[in-house]
C-alpha positions, -999 to +999 in steps of 0.1 A: +289+607-490+260+629-483+223+624-489+190+642-489+159+626-473+125+640-479+092+630-463+058+636-477+048+646-441+012+651-450+008+614-458+029+600-429+010+580-403+037+580-377+041+542-377+078+546-367+091+518-389+116+542-405+128+552-370+136+516-361+157+508-392+179+539-394+215+527-387+225+563-378+195+568-355+187+601-371+150+595-380+125+605-354+089+613-349+084+650-348+061+656-319+060+693-326+041+688-358+007+673-365-001+666-401-035+669-418-043+633-410-037+640-373-004+621-369+030+632-358+052+627-389+087+613-391+116+635-399+154+634-401+170+651-371+205+655-386+208+654-423+246+657-422+248+622-406+227+605-433+246+579-453+219+575-480+213+538-472+175+542-480+165+517-453+138+542-442+124+545-477+124+507-482+105+499-451+079+527-454+045+511-461+032+542-477+062+551-498+064+586-486+102+588-482+126+598-509+164+594-505+188+612-529+225+606-528+243+639-534 
């Protein structure tokens, strides 16, 4: 099963909760990017490994993560 994860990076505050719950360890803070709020946003490092569990979306306090199963 494949999935697509999208982040509303401009609203991410880099709290790293999504990073801690990913069972595949493919969510990370992107230190190369600074969003308009001044934070490093989270991103998926390897979309091919995503299993679409949506743990990241469920734990996000700002509801900025969308998971679509393809």
